[in-house]
N, C-alpha and C positions, 0 to 999 in steps of 0.2 A: 280048353284049347288055347295054345299060346300063339299070338299073332306075330308073324315074322315081318320085320321092316326091311324092305329092299330099297336101298338108296341109289337113285340115279341123278339126283340134283347136282348141278354145277359141272356139267361136262359129259362127254360120251365114253369115259373110261369104263370098260366092261359092259357097255350098253347092251350088246347082243346077248352076252352070257346071262346078264341079269334078267333080261326080258324072257329068255328061254326058261329060266327058273320059274318065273311067274306063269308063263304059258303052260308049263307042265302041270301046275296046280289046276289051271282051267281045264286042261285035257282030262284030268282025273276026276273032274266033277266038283272041284273046290271053288272057293270064293276069293277074289283078289280085288282090292280097291286100287284105283289108278287115277292119275290126273287126266283131265281133258282140258280144253281151252275154256270151258264154262265153269264146271265144278268137278269135284272128285266123284267118280262113279264106282259102284259096287258090282263087279263083273262076275258072270258065270256063263258057261256054254249055253247060248240061247236055244239050242236044239236038244238039250238034255233036260227033260222035265224034272228029274230028281235034283239036278244041280240048281235049276231055277227056283225050285221050292225052298232051297236053303236061303236064297235072297230074302224071301218073304219072312222066313223064321228069324233071320239075323236082324232085319230091320223092324220086325213087328209090324209089317205092312199088310193092309187088307188085300185079300186075294183077288178082288175085283178091280184093283188099280193096275192098269196095264203098264208093262215095262217098255222102255225104248231099247231097240236092238241096234247095236253099233256094228258097222261094217267097214271094211278097208278099201272097197272099190264099188263102182257102180255095178259091175258084173256080179259081185257078191250080193248086192241088194236085189238084183233080178232073180237070184236063186231062192229068195224067200218071199218076194212079192209076186202075186198071181198075175198082175198086169201093171205095167208102168206106163201111164199115158204120156203123150208127147210133152205136155206142160210140165209134168214131173221131171222128165229127162232134161228139160231146159233148166229147171231150177237146180238139178244136180250138177249140171255143167257150170252154172253161174256161182253157186254157193257151197258146193262140196269140194274139199273138206271144209267144214265150218259149222256154226251153231244153228243149223236148220234141220228139223225133224219132219219127215213126210209120212203121213198116214196113208197107207195103201191097202188094197185087198191082199190077204195073206195066202200063201200056198199051204197045202196040207202038212208039209214037213215042219211047220212052226207049231210047237205045242200050245195047247189052249192055255196052259198056266202062264206062258210068256205074254199072252195078249189079254189076260184078264177075261178069258172066255169069249172074246170077240172074234169076228171074222176079218178084222183088220189088224195090221201090224204097223207100229211106229218105227221108222228107220232113219238113222243118220250116220254120216261119216265124220268122225271128229277130226279136228285139225292138229291136235297135239301129237308130236312125234312118238311119245311113249304109248299113247292110246292106239295109234295106228300100228305101231310096231308090235304091240301085244296081240292085237287082233290077227295080224299076219302070222305071228309066231305060233299062235294057238290053232290057226287053220280053221276057225269057225267064227260065225257071228257071235258077238258077246252082248248078252242082255245086261244092262247096267243102269239102274236108277241111281239117284244120288246116294253117296256112301255115308248115310246118317241114320239114326233112329227115326222112325216115321214121325213126321210132323215137326221135327226140329229144324233149325236153320241148316241149309245145305253147307257142306264142308268145302272150304276153299284152300285147305292145306292138309297135309298128312296128319298133323297133330289134331286137327278137328275130327278126322276119321277115327283116330285112336281113342279120343275121348268117348265117342259113341259106341264104337264097335270093337274095341280092343278085347280080345278073348272070345269074340263071337265069329271071327272070320279067319281065314288061313294066312293072308298076307296083305300088306299095304305097300304099294310102290310109292316112295317119297320122291316126287318130282318137283318140289317147291310149290309156291303159291300159284293159283290159277290166274289166267289172264283176264277173263271177262267177269267172272264172279257171280253171274246168275245163269240159269239154265237156258237151253236152246228154245228157239221159236218152234212151236208145233203147228204144222199146217195140214189140214185134212184135205187130201186130194181126191177123196171119194165123193165129196160134196160138190155141188155146182151152183154158184161159183165156189172155189176153194175157201175154206174157213180157217182163220187163225184160232186154234183152240187154246193156245198158251203163248203170250207174247214173249219175245226173248231177244237174242243178239241180232237177228235179222229183222229189221223193222218193217212195219206195214208199208211205209213208203217205198222201200226197196222191192217188196213183193208186188206192189201195184205197178211199179215201173216195168217189172219183168212179165207180169201176166195180164195187166189191165185190171179187171174187177176182182177184188178180194174182200171177203166179209170178215168181221170179227165175231167171236162167239156170242157176245152180249146182244148183238142185233140179228143173229141168224135164226132162221126157222128151225124147228126141231132142236132147240138149244139143249134140252135135257138129254136127248139121245146122243147128240154130238159130244157132250161133256164126258161121257163114259169112255171115249176113244183116246183120251190123253191124260197123263198124270198131271197132278197139280190143279185140277179143276173142281173136284167135288168135296174134298176134305180140307180141313184146316192144315196149312203147311207153313213151313219156314219160321215157326214161332219159337221165341225163347221162353223160358219159364216165367219171366216177369211179364206183366200185362203191358201190352204196347198200346199207347194212345197216339193215333196218327192225326196230326193237325193239318188241315187243308184249307186253301183259300189264297187271297193275295198276301204279299209279304207283310203288309201293315197289320192285317187281321191275325195272321199267324203269330207275329211278335206279341200282340196283345193277349191272345189266348195262351201262349206259352208262359208269359209273365204271370197271368192269373192262376194257372195251374201249378206253377212253381210255388206260388204263395200258399195255395191250398195244401200241397204236399208237405211243405215246411210246417204249416200249422198242425197237420195231423201227425207229424213226426215220422213220415215215411222216408225210407231210403230209396232214392230214385235216380235215374240217369236221363241224360238228354243226348239225342243224336241230331246233329245239325248238318244241313246241306247249304247253308248260307252264313255269311259273317254278319257282325253287328246285330246280334240277337242275344237277349239275356239268356245266360246259361249257367247260373250259379247252382249247379246240382252236385250230387255226391260223385257222379261219374259223368264226364263229358267226352263225346266222340265227335270230331269234325270229319266228315267223309270227303269233303271237297265240294266245289260248286259245279263241276262238269259231270254230266251223267255217267261217263265212263269211270270216273273215280268213285262215284256213289255206288254204282253196280259192283265194282270190284271189292269194295270195303264193307258193304251193308251186312252181309251174313256174319263176317268176322266181328263186327261191332255188336251185333246181337249176342254172340257167344261171349264176348268180353264182359258185357253187362251181367250175364248170368254168373260168370266167375266172380264178379265183384259183389254179387248177392243183392242186387237191387230188387225192389218189389214192383216197380213200375218204370216204364220208359216213355218219355215224351219224344216224339220225332216229327219233324216237319216233312211234308210231301215235296214232290218235285213236279215240274210242269209235265203234263201228260201229252208229250209228243216225242216222236223218235224213240230212242232207248228209254226215255222217261215213262212210256206206257208200260214197259216190262217192269221197271223199278216200282211203279205204283201198284202193279198187279201183285208183286211180292210183298210190298208193305201192307196192302189191304188184307192179303191172306194171313199175314202174321198178326194183324191188329186185333186187340180185344175190342177196341172201339175206334171208329173214324169220326172225327169231330170237325165241323165247319162253323163259321160264324152264324149261319142261319139256324143251326140246331140248338135246342135247349139241352145243355150238357147235364143238368141235374146235379146230384151229389153222389153218384154211384161209382166214383173213382176207386182205384185199387185199395 
């Protein structure tokens, strides 16, 4: 299969015509990767089981990992959700379109393969004009996990999608780099109180201000059961080929651990990279990436940095964590999922590095 590139980046010239071209592929049961405000998604008609199956085959994704269904309106969401409670409607009004996915009971018209065999469906309305336009043009909800091979860093540009899925899917809409850089928040509205299954662009603080009590997965009852309802919870995700060593703690301790591990890798003759989120830290590595100090910059650049490290052929990556508050909670979730090992001053690191 030859993957077609449909470029819409840099203006609206031919916007509707190009979207219709991509929409026709969706209507015929094909796969189209497209940008959202979070990451690039791999889309298929969510109500067509044969089309959805192609997503799992292209990504090499486990069949029990549910997909997020993207809609273009609240009315479209109500056609696939069996019941939308008032609290969910409030969140839709506040945060849609945007990076918030709501888990609701599904209607029978949603195929089992789309939901990983569950009786719940994860729904969101993306904010990106290309994503919204594609859903409207296709005339159907679009199931769309991240457009990468399963387990790899999520794609934040069309070139990332092509690296992983070129020759495996019908088309890629090139709409430039994504805005946020990490996936949406997933909130289970079938639980009481609602539970954040995956942190993302809509923070815990924002949800608490809207709803009052909101729990996070790590502290929720029936944690194992709830994990099955969201992508990104049970399997290793977001990981580059190189082993990622995540260093956490206060700035002084992280600087010391970083310096010690750099010396160890140099002594062993390892090719390694360093990913930084703060300045004034030792970084004499083979490859160095500075993401920025603000959480928004770190989120936007993290997955691209992982992919760059793989291109440079490093064997290991040292990266410092960020403060676990606000958007930092979502960033640390992705870093920990990608990490081969998370190291703090209190731990004995041993000698089992890459």
